[in-house]
C-alpha positions as CSV (number, residue, x, y, z in Angstrom):
1,M,102.6,101.2,113.3
2,R,105.8,102.2,111.5
3,L,106.2,103.1,107.8
4,T,109.8,103.2,106.3
5,L,110.2,104.7,102.9
6,L,112.9,102.5,101.4
7,G,112.9,104.3,98.0
8,T,111.3,107.5,96.9
9,G,112.3,108.0,93.2
10,D,110.4,107.6,90.0
11,A,111.3,105.1,87.3
12,R,114.5,106.9,86.4
13,Q,115.7,107.2,90.0
14,V,118.1,109.9,91.1
15,P,120.7,110.4,89.8
16,V,119.6,109.8,86.3
17,Y,122.2,108.0,84.1
18,N,124.3,110.6,82.1
19,C,122.3,113.5,83.6
20,S,124.2,116.6,84.9
21,C,121.3,118.6,86.3
22,P,121.8,120.1,89.7
23,A,119.9,117.4,91.4
24,C,121.7,114.5,89.8
25,D,125.1,116.1,90.4
26,A,124.3,116.6,94.0
27,A,123.0,113.1,94.4
28,R,126.3,111.8,93.1
29,V,128.2,113.7,95.8
30,Y,125.7,113.3,98.7
31,P,124.2,109.8,99.2
32,A,121.3,111.3,101.2
33,R,120.1,112.9,98.0
34,R,119.8,109.7,96.0
35,R,116.5,108.1,95.3
36,G,115.9,104.5,94.6
37,P,112.8,102.7,93.3
38,C,109.6,103.8,95.0
39,C,108.8,101.3,97.8
40,A,108.2,101.1,101.5
41,L,107.9,98.8,104.5
42,I,104.9,98.9,106.9
43,E,105.3,97.3,110.3
44,C,102.6,96.8,112.9
45,G,103.0,94.3,115.8
46,A,104.3,91.1,114.3
47,Q,103.3,92.1,110.7
48,R,106.1,93.3,108.4
49,W,105.0,93.8,104.8
50,L,107.0,95.2,101.8
51,I,105.0,97.7,99.7
52,D,106.3,97.2,96.1
53,S,109.4,95.3,95.0
54,G,111.3,97.4,92.6
55,L,114.5,97.1,94.6
56,T,116.8,94.6,92.9
57,D,118.5,93.5,96.1
58,L,115.6,92.1,98.0
59,T,117.4,88.9,98.8
60,E,120.2,90.7,100.5
61,R,117.9,93.2,102.3
62,F,115.4,90.7,103.7
63,P,116.6,87.4,105.2
64,P,114.3,84.4,104.9
65,Q,111.2,84.6,107.1
66,S,111.7,88.3,107.8
67,L,108.7,89.4,105.7
68,S,105.0,88.6,106.2
69,G,104.6,89.2,102.5
70,I,104.5,91.8,99.8
71,L,101.7,94.4,98.8
72,Q,102.1,95.3,95.2
73,T,100.5,98.6,94.1
74,H,100.9,97.5,90.5
75,Y,103.1,95.6,88.1
76,H,105.2,98.2,86.3
77,A,108.8,97.1,86.2
78,D,110.1,99.9,88.5
79,H,107.7,98.6,91.2
80,A,108.0,94.8,90.7
81,Q,111.4,94.0,89.1
82,G,112.8,92.6,92.3
83,L,110.3,89.7,92.2
84,L,112.1,88.4,89.1
85,H,115.0,87.3,91.2
86,L,113.3,86.6,94.6
87,R,111.0,84.0,93.0
88,W,113.9,81.6,92.6
89,G,114.4,81.0,96.3
90,Q,113.4,77.8,97.9
91,G,111.9,76.3,101.0
92,L,109.3,79.0,101.7
93,V,106.2,80.7,100.3
94,I,105.9,84.5,100.1
95,P,102.3,85.9,99.6
96,V,102.2,88.7,97.1
97,H,98.9,90.6,97.3
98,G,98.0,93.3,94.7
99,P,95.6,94.2,91.9
100,D,94.3,91.5,89.5
101,D,96.3,92.3,86.5
102,P,96.1,89.7,83.7
103,E,99.5,90.7,82.4
104,G,101.5,91.1,85.6
105,L,105.2,91.6,84.8
106,A,107.1,89.4,82.3
107,D,106.6,85.7,83.1
108,L,106.1,86.0,86.9
109,Y,102.6,84.4,86.8
110,K,103.9,81.5,84.6
111,H,106.9,80.9,86.7
112,P,106.1,82.2,90.2
113,G,108.6,80.1,92.1
114,I,108.2,80.8,95.8
115,L,105.8,83.7,95.2
116,D,102.1,83.2,95.8
117,F,99.9,85.4,93.6
118,S,96.7,83.4,94.3
119,Q,95.0,86.1,96.4
120,P,94.7,89.4,94.5
121,F,92.9,92.2,96.2
122,A,89.4,93.4,94.9
123,A,88.8,97.1,94.8
124,F,88.0,98.4,98.3
125,E,88.6,95.0,99.8
126,R,89.7,95.2,103.4
127,R,91.9,92.5,104.9
128,Q,93.0,92.0,108.4
129,L,96.6,90.8,108.5
130,G,97.2,90.2,112.2
131,E,97.3,93.6,114.0
132,L,97.3,95.4,110.6
133,S,94.2,96.3,108.6
134,V,94.7,97.0,104.9
135,T,92.3,98.4,102.4
136,A,93.0,98.4,98.6
137,L,92.1,101.7,97.0
138,P,91.8,102.0,93.1
139,L,94.1,104.8,91.7
140,N,94.4,106.5,88.3
141,H,97.2,104.9,86.4
142,S,98.0,103.1,83.1
143,K,97.9,99.7,84.7
144,P,95.6,98.3,87.3
145,T,96.9,100.0,90.5
146,F,96.0,100.2,94.2
147,G,97.0,102.5,96.9
148,Y,96.7,101.1,100.5
149,L,95.0,102.4,103.6
150,F,96.7,101.0,106.8
151,E,94.9,101.1,110.0
152,G,96.3,99.7,113.3
153,R,97.0,100.4,117.0
154,G,99.5,103.0,118.3
155,F,102.4,102.2,120.4
156,E,103.6,104.8,122.8
157,G,106.7,106.7,121.6
158,Q,107.5,104.3,118.8
159,G,108.6,105.9,115.5
160,F,107.0,109.3,115.9
161,E,109.3,111.5,117.9
162,G,111.1,114.1,115.7
163,Q,108.8,113.5,112.8
164,G,106.2,116.0,113.8
165,F,104.0,113.4,115.3
166,E,104.6,114.0,119.0
167,G,101.4,113.0,120.9
168,Y,100.2,110.6,118.3
169,G,101.8,107.4,119.6
170,V,99.5,106.8,122.5
171,Q,98.8,103.1,123.4
172,G,95.4,102.0,122.1
173,Q,94.8,104.9,119.8
174,G,94.1,103.9,116.2
175,R,96.4,105.1,113.3
176,R,95.5,105.7,109.7
177,I,98.2,105.9,107.1
178,A,97.5,106.1,103.3
179,Y,100.2,105.2,100.7
180,L,99.2,106.3,97.3
181,T,101.5,105.9,94.3
182,D,101.4,105.9,91.3
183,T,98.3,108.1,90.5
184,L,97.1,111.2,88.9
185,G,94.7,112.7,91.4
186,V,92.6,110.2,93.4
187,P,89.3,108.7,92.3
188,E,86.2,110.0,94.0
189,A,85.3,106.6,95.6
190,S,88.9,106.2,97.0
191,C,88.7,109.7,98.5
192,A,85.5,108.9,100.1
193,E,87.0,105.9,101.8
194,L,90.0,107.9,102.9
195,Q,87.6,110.6,104.4
196,R,85.8,108.1,106.7
197,A,88.1,109.2,109.6
198,P,91.0,111.6,109.9
199,L,94.3,110.6,108.3
200,D,97.4,110.6,110.4
201,V,99.8,110.4,107.5
202,L,99.3,110.6,103.6
203,V,102.2,109.4,101.5
204,L,101.3,110.7,98.0
205,D,102.7,110.6,94.4
206,C,104.2,113.8,93.3
207,S,106.6,113.2,90.4
208,T,107.0,116.6,88.9
209,A,107.0,120.4,89.5
210,P,103.8,122.3,88.6
211,Q,102.8,121.7,85.0
212,P,100.5,123.9,82.9
213,V,98.7,120.8,81.7
214,A,97.9,117.8,83.9
215,P,100.5,115.0,83.3
216,R,99.7,111.4,82.5
217,N,99.7,108.9,85.2
218,H,101.4,110.9,88.0
219,N,100.7,114.0,90.0
220,D,102.6,117.2,89.5
221,L,102.8,119.4,92.7
222,T,99.7,121.3,91.7
223,R,97.5,118.2,91.6
224,A,99.2,116.7,94.6
225,L,98.4,119.7,96.7
226,E,94.7,119.6,95.5
227,V,94.5,116.1,96.9
228,I,96.1,117.0,100.2
229,E,93.7,120.0,100.5
230,R,90.8,117.7,100.1
231,L,92.0,114.8,102.4
232,Q,93.4,117.1,105.1
233,P,95.8,114.7,106.6
234,T,97.8,115.6,109.7
235,Q,100.9,115.2,107.8
236,A,101.5,114.8,104.0
237,V,104.8,113.4,102.5
238,L,105.5,113.6,98.8
239,T,107.1,110.5,97.0
240,H,107.9,109.1,93.6
241,I,110.1,112.2,93.1
242,G,111.6,112.8,89.6
243,H,115.1,114.5,89.3
244,A,113.6,117.5,87.5
245,F,111.3,118.1,90.6
246,D,114.3,117.8,92.8
247,A,116.1,120.4,90.7
248,W,113.1,122.7,90.7
249,L,112.9,122.6,94.5
250,L,116.5,123.7,94.7
251,D,115.3,127.0,93.1
252,H,112.0,127.0,94.9
253,P,112.8,126.1,98.5
254,D,109.6,127.6,100.0
255,A,107.2,125.8,97.5
256,L,105.8,123.3,99.9
257,P,103.2,124.5,102.4
258,A,103.2,123.8,106.1
259,G,102.4,120.2,106.9
260,V,103.7,118.9,103.6
261,S,107.3,117.6,103.2
262,L,109.4,115.9,100.7
263,A,110.2,112.2,101.2
264,S,113.8,110.8,101.4
265,D,115.1,107.3,101.1
266,G,115.1,105.7,104.6
267,L,112.6,108.2,106.1
268,V,110.8,106.5,109.1
269,L,107.2,107.7,109.9
């Protein structure tokens, strides 16, 4: 099983338009510091699923028939805007699985084109997609939102070396990866599902530096570390990063404890 973080920014992305903070200035000079819309790609055997569709160049990135489908966490624009163009393709059908949100985004449900929204997930529903098992986990956000628990079979040496996962890619050994964005904390029932067995990787929303009062809709570093302490993953990766958090980390380079790292666009786990 392989998870590629295609985008790791919040709704503003990095650099922010007309911002001259240290993080935004650095991102304009060094492409590796840029952050696109928060999304990922999960691959397991023949399965290849896009997680969220905020990228506006989906038709260039993914040739026809290259995706098994799309797993939407929710339908805020920065996570779903790429569907507005993709739907006008022809000659194929792309399943889009996500929460049952009566509003969706704009007129996607009214004019779905090649997108098939007919099979939304129910809370805690588990689906077997070929070699990949996917469980939908409710999160705390302003729209109906799911995180996803991925369970699959390991493949020796594939995608783990150099990422702190040496020894985890043994043929036949089950993997568990949780992808949780956008959320403030994690609901009790979702935590219980995640704690059924050890987590190999937790990719978790952490949009801001520590805040004196809990933010709305997204974790700050304090709340993210509380979730990590509870779930005890082998490796935790923070995503949905805002530019102010990037700037704060430049002044606090030792803020992340061992086993916790900051995501970057293109990171492969």
